[in-house]
PyMOL commands that place a pseudoatom at each C-alpha (Angstrom):
pseudoatom trace, name=CA, resn=UNK, resi=1, chain=A, elem=C, hetatm=0, pos=[22.913, -16.139, -3.865]
pseudoatom trace, name=CA, resn=UNK, resi=2, chain=A, elem=C, hetatm=0, pos=[22.617, -12.394, -3.325]
pseudoatom trace, name=CA, resn=UNK, resi=3, chain=A, elem=C, hetatm=0, pos=[25.788, -10.353, -3.850]
pseudoatom trace, name=CA, resn=UNK, resi=4, chain=A, elem=C, hetatm=0, pos=[26.901, -8.621, -0.652]
pseudoatom trace, name=CA, resn=UNK, resi=5, chain=A, elem=C, hetatm=0, pos=[26.663, -5.203, -2.324]
pseudoatom trace, name=CA, resn=UNK, resi=6, chain=A, elem=C, hetatm=0, pos=[22.927, -5.644, -2.899]
pseudoatom trace, name=CA, resn=UNK, resi=7, chain=A, elem=C, hetatm=0, pos=[20.625, -4.628, -0.078]
pseudoatom trace, name=CA, resn=UNK, resi=8, chain=A, elem=C, hetatm=0, pos=[18.067, -7.208, 0.988]
pseudoatom trace, name=CA, resn=UNK, resi=9, chain=A, elem=C, hetatm=0, pos=[14.429, -6.134, 0.677]
pseudoatom trace, name=CA, resn=UNK, resi=10, chain=A, elem=C, hetatm=0, pos=[11.467, -8.242, 1.642]
pseudoatom trace, name=CA, resn=UNK, resi=11, chain=A, elem=C, hetatm=0, pos=[8.499, -8.381, -0.707]
pseudoatom trace, name=CA, resn=UNK, resi=12, chain=A, elem=C, hetatm=0, pos=[6.535, -5.963, 1.462]
pseudoatom trace, name=CA, resn=UNK, resi=13, chain=A, elem=C, hetatm=0, pos=[9.461, -3.519, 1.624]
pseudoatom trace, name=CA, resn=UNK, resi=14, chain=A, elem=C, hetatm=0, pos=[9.895, -3.635, -2.146]
pseudoatom trace, name=CA, resn=UNK, resi=15, chain=A, elem=C, hetatm=0, pos=[6.153, -3.109, -2.681]
pseudoatom trace, name=CA, resn=UNK, resi=16, chain=A, elem=C, hetatm=0, pos=[6.061, -0.133, -0.286]
pseudoatom trace, name=CA, resn=UNK, resi=17, chain=A, elem=C, hetatm=0, pos=[9.104, 1.402, -1.994]
pseudoatom trace, name=CA, resn=UNK, resi=18, chain=A, elem=C, hetatm=0, pos=[7.361, 1.110, -5.366]
pseudoatom trace, name=CA, resn=UNK, resi=19, chain=A, elem=C, hetatm=0, pos=[4.214, 2.756, -3.968]
pseudoatom trace, name=CA, resn=UNK, resi=20, chain=A, elem=C, hetatm=0, pos=[6.264, 5.653, -2.566]
pseudoatom trace, name=CA, resn=UNK, resi=21, chain=A, elem=C, hetatm=0, pos=[8.227, 6.017, -5.809]
pseudoatom trace, name=CA, resn=UNK, resi=22, chain=A, elem=C, hetatm=0, pos=[4.952, 6.221, -7.730]
pseudoatom trace, name=CA, resn=UNK, resi=23, chain=A, elem=C, hetatm=0, pos=[3.667, 8.944, -5.389]
pseudoatom trace, name=CA, resn=UNK, resi=24, chain=A, elem=C, hetatm=0, pos=[0.992, 6.901, -3.618]
pseudoatom trace, name=CA, resn=UNK, resi=25, chain=A, elem=C, hetatm=0, pos=[-0.082, 8.674, -0.432]
pseudoatom trace, name=CA, resn=UNK, resi=26, chain=A, elem=C, hetatm=0, pos=[-3.453, 7.013, 0.211]
pseudoatom trace, name=CA, resn=UNK, resi=27, chain=A, elem=C, hetatm=0, pos=[-4.383, 3.357, -0.175]
pseudoatom trace, name=CA, resn=UNK, resi=28, chain=A, elem=C, hetatm=0, pos=[-7.867, 1.848, 0.155]
pseudoatom trace, name=CA, resn=UNK, resi=29, chain=A, elem=C, hetatm=0, pos=[-8.539, -1.782, 0.907]
pseudoatom trace, name=CA, resn=UNK, resi=30, chain=A, elem=C, hetatm=0, pos=[-10.310, -4.644, 2.582]
pseudoatom trace, name=CA, resn=UNK, resi=31, chain=A, elem=C, hetatm=0, pos=[-7.465, -6.828, 3.814]
pseudoatom trace, name=CA, resn=UNK, resi=32, chain=A, elem=C, hetatm=0, pos=[-7.628, -10.485, 4.670]
pseudoatom trace, name=CA, resn=UNK, resi=33, chain=A, elem=C, hetatm=0, pos=[-5.191, -12.645, 6.577]
pseudoatom trace, name=CA, resn=UNK, resi=34, chain=A, elem=C, hetatm=0, pos=[-2.839, -12.997, 3.602]
pseudoatom trace, name=CA, resn=UNK, resi=35, chain=A, elem=C, hetatm=0, pos=[-2.237, -9.228, 3.629]
pseudoatom trace, name=CA, resn=UNK, resi=36, chain=A, elem=C, hetatm=0, pos=[-1.104, -9.081, 7.280]
pseudoatom trace, name=CA, resn=UNK, resi=37, chain=A, elem=C, hetatm=0, pos=[2.600, -8.523, 6.452]
pseudoatom trace, name=CA, resn=UNK, resi=38, chain=A, elem=C, hetatm=0, pos=[1.632, -5.669, 4.127]
pseudoatom trace, name=CA, resn=UNK, resi=39, chain=A, elem=C, hetatm=0, pos=[-0.659, -4.160, 6.770]
pseudoatom trace, name=CA, resn=UNK, resi=40, chain=A, elem=C, hetatm=0, pos=[2.234, -4.307, 9.243]
pseudoatom trace, name=CA, resn=UNK, resi=41, chain=A, elem=C, hetatm=0, pos=[4.450, -2.493, 6.757]
pseudoatom trace, name=CA, resn=UNK, resi=42, chain=A, elem=C, hetatm=0, pos=[1.811, 0.153, 6.078]
pseudoatom trace, name=CA, resn=UNK, resi=43, chain=A, elem=C, hetatm=0, pos=[1.382, 0.778, 9.815]
pseudoatom trace, name=CA, resn=UNK, resi=44, chain=A, elem=C, hetatm=0, pos=[5.098, 1.615, 9.986]
pseudoatom trace, name=CA, resn=UNK, resi=45, chain=A, elem=C, hetatm=0, pos=[5.091, 3.741, 6.815]
pseudoatom trace, name=CA, resn=UNK, resi=46, chain=A, elem=C, hetatm=0, pos=[4.217, 7.370, 7.677]
pseudoatom trace, name=CA, resn=UNK, resi=47, chain=A, elem=C, hetatm=0, pos=[4.023, 8.453, 4.043]
pseudoatom trace, name=CA, resn=UNK, resi=48, chain=A, elem=C, hetatm=0, pos=[1.085, 6.226, 3.058]
pseudoatom trace, name=CA, resn=UNK, resi=49, chain=A, elem=C, hetatm=0, pos=[-2.332, 6.460, 4.727]
pseudoatom trace, name=CA, resn=UNK, resi=50, chain=A, elem=C, hetatm=0, pos=[-4.411, 3.277, 4.661]
pseudoatom trace, name=CA, resn=UNK, resi=51, chain=A, elem=C, hetatm=0, pos=[-8.199, 3.604, 4.527]
pseudoatom trace, name=CA, resn=UNK, resi=52, chain=A, elem=C, hetatm=0, pos=[-9.974, 0.471, 5.699]
pseudoatom trace, name=CA, resn=UNK, resi=53, chain=A, elem=C, hetatm=0, pos=[-13.201, -0.573, 3.990]
pseudoatom trace, name=CA, resn=UNK, resi=54, chain=A, elem=C, hetatm=0, pos=[-15.392, -3.331, 5.348]
pseudoatom trace, name=CA, resn=UNK, resi=55, chain=A, elem=C, hetatm=0, pos=[-16.452, -4.515, 1.883]
pseudoatom trace, name=CA, resn=UNK, resi=56, chain=A, elem=C, hetatm=0, pos=[-14.532, -4.727, -1.412]
pseudoatom trace, name=CA, resn=UNK, resi=57, chain=A, elem=C, hetatm=0, pos=[-16.996, -2.706, -3.502]
pseudoatom trace, name=CA, resn=UNK, resi=58, chain=A, elem=C, hetatm=0, pos=[-16.859, 0.110, -0.960]
pseudoatom trace, name=CA, resn=UNK, resi=59, chain=A, elem=C, hetatm=0, pos=[-13.045, 0.199, -1.178]
pseudoatom trace, name=CA, resn=UNK, resi=60, chain=A, elem=C, hetatm=0, pos=[-13.253, 0.493, -4.957]
pseudoatom trace, name=CA, resn=UNK, resi=61, chain=A, elem=C, hetatm=0, pos=[-15.863, 3.263, -4.748]
pseudoatom trace, name=CA, resn=UNK, resi=62, chain=A, elem=C, hetatm=0, pos=[-13.824, 5.227, -2.208]
pseudoatom trace, name=CA, resn=UNK, resi=63, chain=A, elem=C, hetatm=0, pos=[-10.657, 4.889, -4.273]
pseudoatom trace, name=CA, resn=UNK, resi=64, chain=A, elem=C, hetatm=0, pos=[-12.471, 5.976, -7.431]
pseudoatom trace, name=CA, resn=UNK, resi=65, chain=A, elem=C, hetatm=0, pos=[-14.048, 8.992, -5.722]
pseudoatom trace, name=CA, resn=UNK, resi=66, chain=A, elem=C, hetatm=0, pos=[-10.709, 9.971, -4.176]
pseudoatom trace, name=CA, resn=UNK, resi=67, chain=A, elem=C, hetatm=0, pos=[-8.947, 9.743, -7.533]
pseudoatom trace, name=CA, resn=UNK, resi=68, chain=A, elem=C, hetatm=0, pos=[-11.604, 11.838, -9.262]
pseudoatom trace, name=CA, resn=UNK, resi=69, chain=A, elem=C, hetatm=0, pos=[-11.568, 14.470, -6.508]
pseudoatom trace, name=CA, resn=UNK, resi=70, chain=A, elem=C, hetatm=0, pos=[-7.779, 14.717, -6.617]
pseudoatom trace, name=CA, resn=UNK, resi=71, chain=A, elem=C, hetatm=0, pos=[-7.393, 14.811, -10.384]
pseudoatom trace, name=CA, resn=UNK, resi=72, chain=A, elem=C, hetatm=0, pos=[-6.141, 11.256, -10.745]
for i in range(1, 72): cmd.bond("trace and resi %d" % i, "trace and resi %d" % (i + 1))
show_as sticks, trace
zoom trace
């Protein structure tokens, strides 16, 4: 049972809050059907830009290049 003083967060909301807290502004990925709730949350989150890749290795390469170019 959740105490009434605690706010309810879904898993996707909690995950998006963590990403924002950690300063994530760009996310790369190749989502499948299991990620649909997360994709819905990202579409409603103006602070995080999602970059779609059509293949997993491409997503990794883009994320790596982005991190290197931005000092990460």
